[in-house]
LOKEFI-53061 format. One record per residue (C-alpha): residue number from 0; z, y, x; residue in three letters. Coordinates in Angstrom, 3 decimals. Last residue first. Layout:
BEGIN
(rec NUM, (Z, Y, X), ALA)
...
This chain:
BEGIN
(rec 462, (-0.299, 39.676, 3.676), UNK)
(rec 461, (0.694, 42.763, 1.873), UNK)
(rec 460, (2.445, 41.069, -1.143), UNK)
(rec 459, (4.261, 38.798, 1.278), UNK)
(rec 458, (6.140, 41.509, 3.265), UNK)
(rec 457, (8.554, 43.148, 0.930), UNK)
(rec 456, (9.677, 39.928, -0.947), UNK)
(rec 455, (9.923, 38.152, 2.378), UNK)
(rec 454, (12.375, 40.655, 3.939), UNK)
(rec 453, (15.692, 38.742, 3.753), UNK)
(rec 452, (13.906, 35.386, 4.019), UNK)
(rec 451, (12.862, 36.119, 7.597), UNK)
(rec 450, (9.167, 35.655, 7.746), UNK)
(rec 449, (7.207, 33.507, 10.350), UNK)
(rec 448, (3.450, 33.738, 9.915), UNK)
(rec 447, (0.665, 31.336, 10.419), UNK)
(rec 446, (-2.696, 33.069, 10.089), UNK)
(rec 445, (-5.959, 31.603, 8.842), UNK)
(rec 444, (-8.829, 33.964, 9.679), UNK)
(rec 443, (-11.291, 34.756, 6.886), UNK)
(rec 442, (-10.947, 38.460, 7.372), UNK)
(rec 441, (-10.471, 39.227, 11.060), UNK)
(rec 440, (-7.140, 39.527, 13.042), UNK)
(rec 439, (-7.456, 41.723, 16.212), UNK)
(rec 438, (-5.447, 40.500, 19.177), UNK)
(rec 437, (-4.038, 43.433, 21.164), UNK)
(rec 436, (-0.408, 42.387, 20.702), UNK)
(rec 435, (-1.121, 38.736, 21.440), UNK)
(rec 434, (-1.702, 35.869, 19.039), UNK)
(rec 433, (-2.847, 32.498, 20.413), UNK)
(rec 432, (-6.145, 31.742, 18.932), UNK)
(rec 431, (-6.941, 28.135, 17.723), UNK)
(rec 430, (-10.549, 27.415, 16.808), UNK)
(rec 429, (-11.250, 25.894, 13.339), UNK)
(rec 428, (-13.535, 28.834, 12.372), UNK)
(rec 427, (-10.684, 31.184, 13.282), UNK)
(rec 426, (-7.140, 29.765, 13.593), UNK)
(rec 425, (-4.276, 32.125, 14.287), UNK)
(rec 424, (-0.751, 31.430, 15.349), UNK)
(rec 423, (2.834, 32.572, 15.131), UNK)
(rec 422, (2.600, 36.233, 13.801), UNK)
(rec 421, (6.407, 37.208, 13.587), UNK)
(rec 420, (7.952, 39.090, 10.868), UNK)
(rec 419, (11.728, 39.785, 10.713), UNK)
(rec 418, (11.822, 43.479, 11.351), UNK)
(rec 417, (10.326, 45.516, 8.496), UNK)
(rec 416, (6.437, 45.518, 8.432), UNK)
(rec 415, (4.251, 48.388, 9.343), UNK)
(rec 414, (4.685, 47.616, 13.065), UNK)
(rec 413, (3.266, 44.241, 12.346), UNK)
(rec 412, (-0.235, 45.746, 11.690), UNK)
(rec 411, (-0.264, 47.880, 14.868), UNK)
(rec 410, (1.021, 45.189, 17.241), UNK)
(rec 409, (-1.366, 42.633, 15.735), UNK)
(rec 408, (-4.474, 44.838, 16.443), UNK)
(rec 407, (-6.198, 45.821, 13.307), UNK)
(rec 406, (-9.191, 44.558, 11.220), UNK)
(rec 405, (-7.264, 42.676, 8.590), UNK)
(rec 404, (-3.460, 42.318, 8.829), UNK)
(rec 403, (-2.707, 44.801, 5.991), UNK)
(rec 402, (-4.689, 42.353, 3.794), UNK)
(rec 401, (-7.330, 43.743, 1.481), UNK)
(rec 400, (-10.242, 42.260, 3.449), UNK)
(rec 399, (-8.807, 38.728, 3.102), UNK)
(rec 398, (-6.566, 36.783, 5.499), UNK)
(rec 397, (-6.122, 33.161, 4.688), UNK)
(rec 396, (-2.447, 32.409, 4.702), UNK)
(rec 395, (-0.063, 29.894, 6.298), UNK)
(rec 394, (3.583, 30.714, 5.687), UNK)
(rec 393, (6.701, 29.991, 7.736), UNK)
(rec 392, (9.813, 30.839, 5.821), UNK)
(rec 391, (13.290, 31.889, 6.642), UNK)
(rec 390, (16.908, 31.231, 5.780), UNK)
(rec 389, (15.553, 29.007, 3.062), UNK)
(rec 388, (17.441, 25.823, 3.617), UNK)
(rec 387, (17.259, 26.052, 7.460), UNK)
(rec 386, (13.748, 27.030, 7.619), UNK)
(rec 385, (11.326, 26.550, 4.656), UNK)
(rec 384, (7.738, 25.628, 5.377), UNK)
(rec 383, (4.901, 26.967, 3.303), UNK)
(rec 382, (1.131, 26.092, 3.183), UNK)
(rec 381, (-1.871, 27.774, 1.590), UNK)
(rec 380, (-0.068, 30.991, 0.728), UNK)
(rec 379, (-2.056, 32.732, -2.022), UNK)
(rec 378, (0.594, 34.349, -4.086), UNK)
(rec 377, (3.744, 33.063, -5.927), UNK)
(rec 376, (5.964, 30.372, -4.466), UNK)
(rec 375, (6.616, 27.658, -6.956), UNK)
(rec 374, (5.238, 25.036, -4.673), UNK)
(rec 373, (7.575, 26.026, -2.051), UNK)
(rec 372, (10.440, 25.318, -4.382), UNK)
(rec 371, (9.081, 21.926, -5.313), UNK)
(rec 370, (8.807, 20.901, -1.682), UNK)
(rec 369, (12.150, 22.443, -0.847), UNK)
(rec 368, (13.970, 20.487, -3.603), UNK)
(rec 367, (12.217, 17.299, -2.491), UNK)
(rec 366, (13.537, 17.578, 1.095), UNK)
(rec 365, (16.937, 18.666, -0.119), UNK)
(rec 364, (17.273, 15.641, -2.320), UNK)
(rec 363, (16.031, 13.347, 0.347), UNK)
(rec 362, (18.638, 14.703, 2.786), UNK)
(rec 361, (17.743, 14.173, 6.418), UNK)
(rec 360, (20.536, 14.304, 9.006), UNK)
(rec 359, (19.509, 14.558, 12.604), UNK)
(rec 358, (21.578, 13.807, 15.707), UNK)
(rec 357, (24.503, 12.143, 13.871), UNK)
(rec 356, (27.616, 12.827, 15.972), UNK)
(rec 355, (30.495, 14.440, 14.214), UNK)
(rec 354, (28.826, 17.844, 13.537), UNK)
(rec 353, (25.623, 16.211, 12.271), UNK)
(rec 352, (27.578, 14.360, 9.657), UNK)
(rec 351, (29.328, 17.440, 8.562), UNK)
(rec 350, (26.161, 19.564, 8.293), UNK)
(rec 349, (24.320, 16.913, 6.210), UNK)
(rec 348, (27.340, 16.193, 3.962), UNK)
(rec 347, (26.456, 19.011, 1.659), UNK)
(rec 346, (23.228, 17.289, 0.734), UNK)
(rec 345, (24.723, 14.127, -0.613), UNK)
(rec 344, (21.950, 11.536, -0.156), UNK)
(rec 343, (22.061, 11.498, 3.749), UNK)
(rec 342, (19.396, 9.517, 5.496), UNK)
(rec 341, (20.562, 9.332, 9.121), UNK)
(rec 340, (18.557, 9.992, 12.274), UNK)
(rec 339, (19.983, 8.814, 15.636), UNK)
(rec 338, (18.871, 9.446, 19.137), UNK)
(rec 337, (19.267, 7.704, 22.586), UNK)
(rec 336, (20.860, 4.504, 21.315), UNK)
(rec 335, (23.685, 3.549, 23.828), UNK)
(rec 334, (26.000, 1.301, 21.980), UNK)
(rec 333, (28.241, 4.257, 20.990), UNK)
(rec 332, (25.148, 6.033, 19.508), UNK)
(rec 331, (24.487, 2.947, 17.544), UNK)
(rec 330, (27.988, 2.660, 16.160), UNK)
(rec 329, (27.956, 6.347, 15.229), UNK)
(rec 328, (24.624, 5.913, 13.352), UNK)
(rec 327, (25.789, 2.738, 11.643), UNK)
(rec 326, (29.014, 4.364, 10.408), UNK)
(rec 325, (27.221, 7.452, 9.186), UNK)
(rec 324, (24.585, 5.487, 7.405), UNK)
(rec 323, (27.330, 3.269, 5.891), UNK)
(rec 322, (29.180, 6.407, 4.550), UNK)
(rec 321, (26.039, 7.916, 3.051), UNK)
(rec 320, (25.296, 4.916, 1.025), UNK)
(rec 319, (22.114, 2.759, 0.327), UNK)
(rec 318, (21.017, 2.260, 3.906), UNK)
(rec 317, (18.397, 4.200, 5.700), UNK)
(rec 316, (19.868, 4.664, 9.222), UNK)
(rec 315, (16.989, 5.483, 11.600), UNK)
(rec 314, (17.616, 4.516, 15.175), UNK)
(rec 313, (15.827, 6.091, 18.153), UNK)
(rec 312, (15.114, 5.144, 21.844), UNK)
(rec 311, (16.432, 1.767, 21.343), UNK)
(rec 310, (18.334, 0.164, 24.335), UNK)
(rec 309, (21.600, 0.033, 22.245), UNK)
(rec 308, (19.849, -2.307, 19.879), UNK)
(rec 307, (19.792, -4.978, 22.518), UNK)
(rec 306, (19.376, -7.824, 20.065), UNK)
(rec 305, (22.649, -9.630, 21.269), UNK)
(rec 304, (24.425, -6.361, 21.343), UNK)
(rec 303, (23.538, -5.460, 17.706), UNK)
(rec 302, (24.287, -9.002, 16.549), UNK)
(rec 301, (27.765, -9.060, 18.294), UNK)
(rec 300, (28.508, -5.588, 16.805), UNK)
(rec 299, (27.813, -6.836, 13.268), UNK)
(rec 298, (27.618, -3.348, 11.394), UNK)
(rec 297, (23.797, -3.895, 10.910), UNK)
(rec 296, (24.476, -6.949, 8.792), UNK)
(rec 295, (21.456, -9.297, 9.496), UNK)
(rec 294, (18.014, -10.428, 8.458), UNK)
(rec 293, (15.589, -9.128, 11.141), UNK)
(rec 292, (12.149, -7.677, 10.392), UNK)
(rec 291, (9.924, -7.097, 13.255), UNK)
(rec 290, (7.287, -4.627, 12.081), UNK)
(rec 289, (3.510, -4.661, 12.484), UNK)
(rec 288, (2.833, -6.978, 9.597), UNK)
(rec 287, (4.978, -4.851, 7.266), UNK)
(rec 286, (4.380, -6.060, 3.660), UNK)
(rec 285, (5.181, -9.752, 4.240), UNK)
(rec 284, (8.192, -9.017, 6.493), UNK)
(rec 283, (9.504, -6.555, 3.903), UNK)
(rec 282, (9.488, -9.210, 1.117), UNK)
(rec 281, (11.221, -11.667, 3.409), UNK)
(rec 280, (13.862, -9.075, 4.290), UNK)
(rec 279, (14.415, -8.259, 0.457), UNK)
(rec 278, (14.944, -11.931, -0.166), UNK)
(rec 277, (17.546, -12.215, 2.657), UNK)
(rec 276, (19.543, -9.147, 1.930), UNK)
(rec 275, (20.966, -7.613, 5.112), UNK)
(rec 274, (17.903, -5.777, 6.319), UNK)
(rec 273, (17.323, -4.691, 10.024), UNK)
(rec 272, (14.051, -3.297, 10.865), UNK)
(rec 271, (12.205, -3.309, 14.206), UNK)
(rec 270, (9.465, -0.798, 14.891), UNK)
(rec 269, (6.074, -1.542, 16.476), UNK)
(rec 268, (4.533, 1.923, 16.802), UNK)
(rec 267, (0.845, 2.604, 16.537), UNK)
(rec 266, (0.981, 5.686, 14.216), UNK)
(rec 265, (0.084, 3.626, 11.183), UNK)
(rec 264, (2.987, 1.261, 12.083), UNK)
(rec 263, (5.320, 4.288, 12.121), UNK)
(rec 262, (4.192, 5.144, 8.599), UNK)
(rec 261, (4.914, 1.704, 7.419), UNK)
(rec 260, (8.317, 1.472, 9.000), UNK)
(rec 259, (9.398, 4.910, 7.586), UNK)
(rec 258, (8.001, 3.915, 4.179), UNK)
(rec 257, (10.060, 0.670, 4.250), UNK)
(rec 256, (13.291, 2.443, 5.282), UNK)
(rec 255, (12.791, 5.085, 2.514), UNK)
(rec 254, (12.267, 2.337, -0.169), UNK)
(rec 253, (15.377, 0.609, 1.186), UNK)
(rec 252, (15.053, -2.072, 3.856), UNK)
(rec 251, (18.083, -0.733, 5.806), UNK)
(rec 250, (18.537, -0.086, 9.589), UNK)
(rec 249, (15.363, 1.104, 11.165), UNK)
(rec 248, (15.006, 0.636, 14.906), UNK)
(rec 247, (12.588, 2.465, 17.025), UNK)
(rec 246, (11.631, 1.441, 20.571), UNK)
(rec 245, (8.617, 3.507, 21.774), UNK)
(rec 244, (10.248, 6.828, 21.579), UNK)
(rec 243, (8.219, 7.840, 24.611), UNK)
(rec 242, (5.790, 10.069, 22.588), UNK)
(rec 241, (7.401, 13.335, 23.946), UNK)
(rec 240, (9.150, 13.012, 27.175), UNK)
(rec 239, (13.000, 12.126, 26.819), UNK)
(rec 238, (14.818, 13.031, 30.041), UNK)
(rec 237, (12.993, 16.430, 30.046), UNK)
(rec 236, (14.819, 17.449, 26.806), UNK)
(rec 235, (14.208, 21.185, 26.043), UNK)
(rec 234, (11.455, 21.485, 28.494), UNK)
(rec 233, (9.732, 18.206, 27.288), UNK)
(rec 232, (9.970, 19.611, 23.736), UNK)
(rec 231, (8.225, 22.709, 25.063), UNK)
(rec 230, (5.351, 20.660, 26.201), UNK)
(rec 229, (5.246, 18.832, 22.976), UNK)
(rec 228, (5.000, 22.157, 21.243), UNK)
(rec 227, (2.180, 23.252, 23.663), UNK)
(rec 226, (0.190, 20.136, 22.967), UNK)
(rec 225, (0.671, 20.364, 19.134), UNK)
(rec 224, (-0.700, 24.064, 19.294), UNK)
(rec 223, (1.786, 26.739, 18.485), UNK)
(rec 222, (4.780, 27.845, 16.511), UNK)
(rec 221, (8.445, 27.741, 17.866), UNK)
(rec 220, (11.718, 27.818, 16.178), UNK)
(rec 219, (14.699, 27.575, 18.427), UNK)
(rec 218, (18.174, 26.288, 17.344), UNK)
(rec 217, (20.981, 27.531, 19.512), UNK)
(rec 216, (23.830, 25.316, 20.607), UNK)
(rec 215, (23.589, 26.320, 24.236), UNK)
(rec 214, (22.253, 29.836, 24.393), UNK)
(rec 213, (18.682, 31.034, 24.656), UNK)
(rec 212, (18.716, 34.515, 26.188), UNK)
(rec 211, (16.557, 37.283, 24.649), UNK)
(rec 210, (14.710, 39.152, 27.426), UNK)
(rec 209, (11.245, 38.396, 26.130), UNK)
(rec 208, (12.169, 39.207, 22.560), UNK)
(rec 207, (13.539, 36.817, 19.970), UNK)
(rec 206, (13.553, 37.393, 16.205), UNK)
(rec 205, (17.157, 36.546, 15.191), UNK)
(rec 204, (18.252, 34.404, 12.224), UNK)
(rec 203, (21.832, 33.933, 11.607), UNK)
(rec 202, (23.823, 30.906, 10.627), UNK)
(rec 201, (25.784, 30.863, 13.908), UNK)
(rec 200, (22.571, 31.004, 15.953), UNK)
(rec 199, (19.042, 30.467, 14.797), UNK)
(rec 198, (16.548, 31.753, 17.372), UNK)
(rec 197, (13.112, 32.684, 15.994), UNK)
(rec 196, (9.342, 32.698, 16.350), UNK)
(rec 195, (8.777, 31.813, 19.950), UNK)
(rec 194, (5.018, 31.565, 20.090), UNK)
(rec 193, (3.171, 28.895, 22.023), UNK)
(rec 192, (-0.560, 28.597, 23.064), UNK)
(rec 191, (-0.474, 29.042, 26.847), UNK)
(rec 190, (2.805, 27.527, 27.533), UNK)
(rec 189, (5.544, 28.641, 30.025), UNK)
(rec 188, (7.765, 30.300, 27.545), UNK)
(rec 187, (11.292, 29.375, 28.909), UNK)
(rec 186, (11.479, 32.097, 31.413), UNK)
(rec 185, (10.207, 34.730, 29.028), UNK)
(rec 184, (12.557, 33.557, 26.245), UNK)
(rec 183, (15.429, 34.012, 28.727), UNK)
(rec 182, (17.223, 31.037, 30.132), UNK)
(rec 181, (20.890, 30.183, 29.344), UNK)
(rec 180, (19.914, 26.700, 27.917), UNK)
(rec 179, (16.331, 25.980, 28.830), UNK)
(rec 178, (17.204, 23.176, 31.220), UNK)
(rec 177, (19.096, 21.362, 28.400), UNK)
(rec 176, (22.632, 20.084, 29.377), UNK)
(rec 175, (24.380, 22.296, 26.884), UNK)
(rec 174, (22.027, 21.313, 24.117), UNK)
(rec 173, (19.169, 23.361, 22.567), UNK)
(rec 172, (18.307, 22.190, 19.086), UNK)
(rec 171, (14.600, 22.357, 18.339), UNK)
(rec 170, (12.728, 23.571, 15.268), UNK)
(rec 169, (9.008, 22.873, 15.164), UNK)
(rec 168, (5.941, 24.542, 13.665), UNK)
(rec 167, (2.771, 22.922, 14.522), UNK)
(rec 166, (-0.865, 24.323, 14.501), UNK)
(rec 165, (-4.182, 22.434, 14.675), UNK)
(rec 164, (-2.871, 19.851, 12.076), UNK)
(rec 163, (-5.157, 21.018, 9.149), UNK)
(rec 162, (-4.030, 24.678, 9.603), UNK)
(rec 161, (-0.371, 23.776, 9.586), UNK)
(rec 160, (1.836, 20.847, 10.413), UNK)
(rec 159, (5.664, 20.803, 9.976), UNK)
(rec 158, (8.283, 19.459, 12.419), UNK)
(rec 157, (12.048, 19.509, 11.942), UNK)
(rec 156, (15.125, 18.715, 14.108), UNK)
(rec 155, (13.226, 18.308, 17.379), UNK)
(rec 154, (15.427, 17.437, 20.351), UNK)
(rec 153, (12.851, 14.941, 21.517), UNK)
(rec 152, (9.515, 14.750, 19.685), UNK)
(rec 151, (8.552, 10.971, 19.447), UNK)
(rec 150, (9.972, 10.564, 15.946), UNK)
(rec 149, (10.503, 14.061, 14.313), UNK)
(rec 148, (7.585, 13.653, 11.977), UNK)
(rec 147, (8.639, 10.207, 11.024), UNK)
(rec 146, (11.770, 11.485, 9.393), UNK)
(rec 145, (10.121, 14.063, 7.259), UNK)
(rec 144, (7.459, 11.528, 6.140), UNK)
(rec 143, (10.257, 9.083, 5.076), UNK)
(rec 142, (12.041, 11.819, 3.104), UNK)
(rec 141, (8.811, 12.847, 1.330), UNK)
(rec 140, (8.142, 9.216, 0.561), UNK)
(rec 139, (11.466, 8.562, -0.984), UNK)
(rec 138, (11.628, 11.808, -3.028), UNK)
(rec 137, (8.157, 11.439, -4.531), UNK)
(rec 136, (6.622, 14.757, -5.828), UNK)
(rec 135, (4.321, 14.841, -8.741), UNK)
(rec 134, (2.144, 17.855, -9.941), UNK)
(rec 133, (0.231, 18.329, -13.169), UNK)
(rec 132, (2.054, 15.648, -15.141), UNK)
(rec 131, (1.012, 14.601, -18.654), UNK)
(rec 130, (1.669, 11.100, -17.880), UNK)
(rec 129, (-1.589, 11.089, -15.760), UNK)
(rec 128, (-2.486, 14.529, -14.768), UNK)
(rec 127, (-4.661, 13.171, -11.898), UNK)
(rec 126, (-5.627, 9.581, -12.368), UNK)
(rec 125, (-5.399, 7.557, -9.182), UNK)
(rec 124, (-2.811, 9.920, -7.756), UNK)
(rec 123, (-0.680, 9.546, -10.871), UNK)
(rec 122, (-0.633, 5.723, -10.610), UNK)
(rec 121, (0.305, 5.892, -6.941), UNK)
(rec 120, (3.060, 8.337, -7.615), UNK)
(rec 119, (4.451, 6.071, -10.272), UNK)
(rec 118, (4.307, 3.191, -7.931), UNK)
(rec 117, (6.104, 5.312, -5.272), UNK)
(rec 116, (9.450, 5.152, -7.265), UNK)
(rec 115, (11.683, 8.082, -6.386), UNK)
(rec 114, (10.237, 10.549, -8.915), UNK)
(rec 113, (10.272, 14.357, -9.310), UNK)
(rec 112, (7.978, 15.663, -12.077), UNK)
(rec 111, (6.153, 19.081, -12.154), UNK)
(rec 110, (4.482, 20.348, -15.355), UNK)
(rec 109, (2.374, 23.608, -15.644), UNK)
(rec 108, (3.141, 24.865, -19.150), UNK)
(rec 107, (0.614, 24.894, -21.922), UNK)
(rec 106, (2.973, 23.742, -24.552), UNK)
(rec 105, (3.830, 21.114, -27.191), UNK)
(rec 104, (2.304, 17.985, -25.726), UNK)
(rec 103, (2.721, 19.112, -22.001), UNK)
(rec 102, (6.452, 19.547, -22.738), UNK)
(rec 101, (6.715, 15.997, -24.099), UNK)
(rec 100, (4.736, 14.483, -21.282), UNK)
(rec 99, (6.846, 16.326, -18.671), UNK)
(rec 98, (10.087, 15.172, -20.300), UNK)
(rec 97, (8.694, 11.576, -20.555), UNK)
(rec 96, (7.945, 11.516, -16.795), UNK)
(rec 95, (11.266, 13.028, -15.782), UNK)
(rec 94, (13.271, 10.694, -18.005), UNK)
(rec 93, (11.299, 7.723, -16.608), UNK)
(rec 92, (12.211, 8.693, -13.030), UNK)
(rec 91, (15.839, 9.171, -13.417), UNK)
(rec 90, (17.712, 11.378, -11.055), UNK)
(rec 89, (16.794, 14.509, -12.984), UNK)
(rec 88, (14.169, 16.870, -11.654), UNK)
(rec 87, (11.691, 17.674, -14.404), UNK)
(rec 86, (10.157, 21.038, -13.697), UNK)
(rec 85, (8.378, 22.893, -16.513), UNK)
(rec 84, (6.236, 25.877, -15.596), UNK)
(rec 83, (4.752, 28.935, -17.307), UNK)
(rec 82, (7.083, 28.704, -20.245), UNK)
(rec 81, (6.530, 30.584, -23.461), UNK)
(rec 80, (6.007, 27.467, -25.717), UNK)
(rec 79, (8.879, 25.896, -23.811), UNK)
(rec 78, (11.304, 28.475, -25.186), UNK)
(rec 77, (14.586, 26.525, -24.266), UNK)
(rec 76, (15.324, 25.938, -27.918), UNK)
(rec 75, (11.774, 24.392, -28.081), UNK)
(rec 74, (12.601, 22.131, -25.303), UNK)
(rec 73, (15.779, 21.030, -26.853), UNK)
(rec 72, (14.111, 20.376, -30.350), UNK)
(rec 71, (11.275, 18.513, -28.642), UNK)
(rec 70, (13.843, 16.218, -26.837), UNK)
(rec 69, (12.986, 14.817, -23.378), UNK)
(rec 68, (15.240, 17.478, -21.761), UNK)
(rec 67, (18.244, 16.204, -23.694), UNK)
(rec 66, (20.785, 19.033, -24.305), UNK)
(rec 65, (23.320, 21.553, -22.991), UNK)
(rec 64, (21.534, 24.717, -22.000), UNK)
(rec 63, (21.755, 26.873, -18.970), UNK)
(rec 62, (20.202, 30.371, -19.050), UNK)
(rec 61, (20.019, 31.482, -15.428), UNK)
(rec 60, (21.645, 34.276, -13.280), UNK)
(rec 59, (23.690, 31.693, -11.400), UNK)
(rec 58, (27.392, 30.871, -10.971), UNK)
(rec 57, (28.836, 31.136, -14.471), UNK)
(rec 56, (25.904, 29.837, -16.478), UNK)
(rec 55, (25.536, 27.058, -13.932), UNK)
(rec 54, (29.181, 25.923, -14.161), UNK)
(rec 53, (28.945, 25.879, -17.982), UNK)
(rec 52, (25.967, 23.710, -17.801), UNK)
(rec 51, (27.597, 21.356, -15.295), UNK)
(rec 50, (30.564, 21.000, -17.612), UNK)
(rec 49, (28.270, 20.348, -20.593), UNK)
(rec 48, (26.443, 17.433, -18.832), UNK)
(rec 47, (23.159, 16.594, -20.634), UNK)
(rec 46, (21.305, 19.312, -18.641), UNK)
(rec 45, (18.614, 21.900, -19.321), UNK)
(rec 44, (18.022, 24.926, -17.068), UNK)
(rec 43, (16.221, 28.092, -18.123), UNK)
(rec 42, (14.969, 30.483, -15.407), UNK)
(rec 41, (13.407, 34.010, -15.921), UNK)
(rec 40, (12.005, 34.469, -12.400), UNK)
(rec 39, (12.795, 36.675, -9.366), UNK)
(rec 38, (16.480, 36.486, -8.839), UNK)
(rec 37, (16.918, 32.969, -10.422), UNK)
(rec 36, (14.214, 31.161, -8.382), UNK)
(rec 35, (15.974, 29.901, -5.313), UNK)
(rec 34, (19.193, 29.208, -7.186), UNK)
(rec 33, (17.362, 27.242, -9.838), UNK)
(rec 32, (15.493, 25.109, -7.310), UNK)
(rec 31, (18.857, 24.305, -5.590), UNK)
(rec 30, (20.479, 23.499, -9.030), UNK)
(rec 29, (17.662, 21.217, -10.080), UNK)
(rec 28, (17.817, 19.264, -6.820), UNK)
(rec 27, (21.554, 18.925, -6.555), UNK)
(rec 26, (21.964, 18.015, -10.137), UNK)
(rec 25, (21.002, 20.344, -12.982), UNK)
(rec 24, (18.333, 18.315, -14.739), UNK)
(rec 23, (15.313, 19.723, -16.593), UNK)
(rec 22, (14.218, 23.105, -15.092), UNK)
(rec 21, (12.363, 25.489, -17.293), UNK)
(rec 20, (10.436, 28.390, -15.584), UNK)
(rec 19, (9.480, 31.636, -17.244), UNK)
(rec 18, (7.655, 34.411, -15.271), UNK)
(rec 17, (5.379, 32.666, -12.768), UNK)
(rec 16, (2.517, 34.761, -11.334), UNK)
(rec 15, (-0.290, 32.433, -10.453), UNK)
(rec 14, (-2.506, 32.524, -7.349), UNK)
(rec 13, (-1.666, 29.057, -6.275), UNK)
(rec 12, (-4.788, 27.376, -7.680), UNK)
(rec 11, (-4.465, 23.737, -7.326), UNK)
(rec 10, (-6.332, 20.822, -5.561), UNK)
(rec 9, (-4.069, 20.645, -2.565), UNK)
(rec 8, (-1.536, 23.448, -2.501), UNK)
(rec 7, (1.729, 21.482, -2.819), UNK)
(rec 6, (0.792, 18.857, -0.249), UNK)
(rec 5, (-0.126, 15.396, -1.614), UNK)
(rec 4, (2.358, 12.740, -0.440), UNK)
(rec 3, (0.227, 9.975, 0.990), UNK)
(rec 2, (0.264, 6.267, -0.140), UNK)
(rec 1, (-1.127, 3.318, 1.592), UNK)
(rec 0, (0.028, -0.029, -0.061), UNK)
C-alpha cells in the first residue's frame, strides 16, 4: 500500500477569505485550531462534552455549542448555512466522515475531515470529494512523514520541503558540545546557498545578524538547498554526518510505526521493527519486505542487548502509550542509541519528555492541527510551515506584479516591512537563487519567506 499525504495546496484554490468556520470536536486538535483562528475569524465549536464547551467559551473568543456534530439540528444551530468551512476533528474517524457528509448535504461549506485510518484516506484519494469531504488529513500518516523527515539529518528537530524539494527549511538544536555553539552567525555560515532565518531562545524568536552569537541550547532555523542544509547539519553535529543513520529501530507496530518503516524502505533503509503481539508481527512481516520484524517486548533488556539495539543510530518509539514510549526511549539511550524519537499523543508532554532525555518528541495531534491550520491560511501561499507551535511561519509564495517584493532589491523591499521578516530562498524557472541584499526579485519567482507570527498579519497582504 503506497499512500501519500496530499499537501494542503495541491488541487485547491487558496485565494479564499474565510469568515465563519465551524469546528466539530473540542479536543486537543479542535481547540488548537480554534485558538489559531479565533482572533481573525468567526469560529463556532461543537462538542458533546458540556464541561469542555464551558471551558472554551471562557478561554477563547469563540461560540462553543453543546451537541452532536453529525446532527442536522446542531449544525443548523451553529449556522452551517452561512459557514465557509466545516472542520471535523473528533477522535472518531466515522464521526468526522458523517459530520462532513451532513454539512455538505445542507450547505456549501468547504469540508475538512481528520482521520487516523489510512484506508479512508486511500478511498478519498481515489475519488476526490468522496464522503462529501473536500480535504482529508490522516493523523498517522502525517506523524510518520514528520518522523521520517528528521531521519538522517543529525540534530534536526523539524524539516519541511519547499519549491518542489529544491529548498528545505530545517530547525536544529545546538548542544553544548556542538562546534557551532558560541560561534557568530558569520562564522557558522560557510555555505553558498543557506540563510539563517531565526534563532529560538527561551521561547523568543530573534532574527539573527552576522554578529549574533549562537548559544548552547539555541534552536536555529535555516533555509536553503538540501545540500547546504545537510552541510550545516554536519557542522552542528560532526560526529553524525547526514545520511549515516543506517541502523534504525522502530519499537511498536502501530499504524504510525508501520508507516515509518514503509517510508524508510522507500528511501533505501532496512529498518528493524519490534512488535510484541505475535499476530501483528506476522502481518507486518508480510507487508514490509525490507524490514526485519522481531516479535518481543521492547522493555526486555536481555533481548535488547542480545540484538545489539544499543548500536542503532536512531530509535523510534511508536507504542500505544506515552509512558511506554518514554520508557523505551530512555532505556534505548542508556544502552547507547545515538538518537531517540518518541510518538507523544498528549501534546503538553512533548516539552517535558524532551527535557528528561527524549531527543525529538512528535505529537500526532499537533502535527495534524498544524496541517489543518496551515490550510485555513488566507491568501496565495503555496506552502506553509509553522515554527514551534506557531511562533513563526515559513511561507512559499509566487510573486506577482502587485507584490511589494517585485522589481526591487531585497534590502529595499524588506526595509518596508517590520522587523521579523527574512527572505530565505528564491527559485526562478526551477533554478535556486540565494538571496542577497542586492538580489532583485522578479514577478513569477517563488520566494520562501520566514515571518515572525507577531507581524504576519501586517506582512502577508503585501507579499
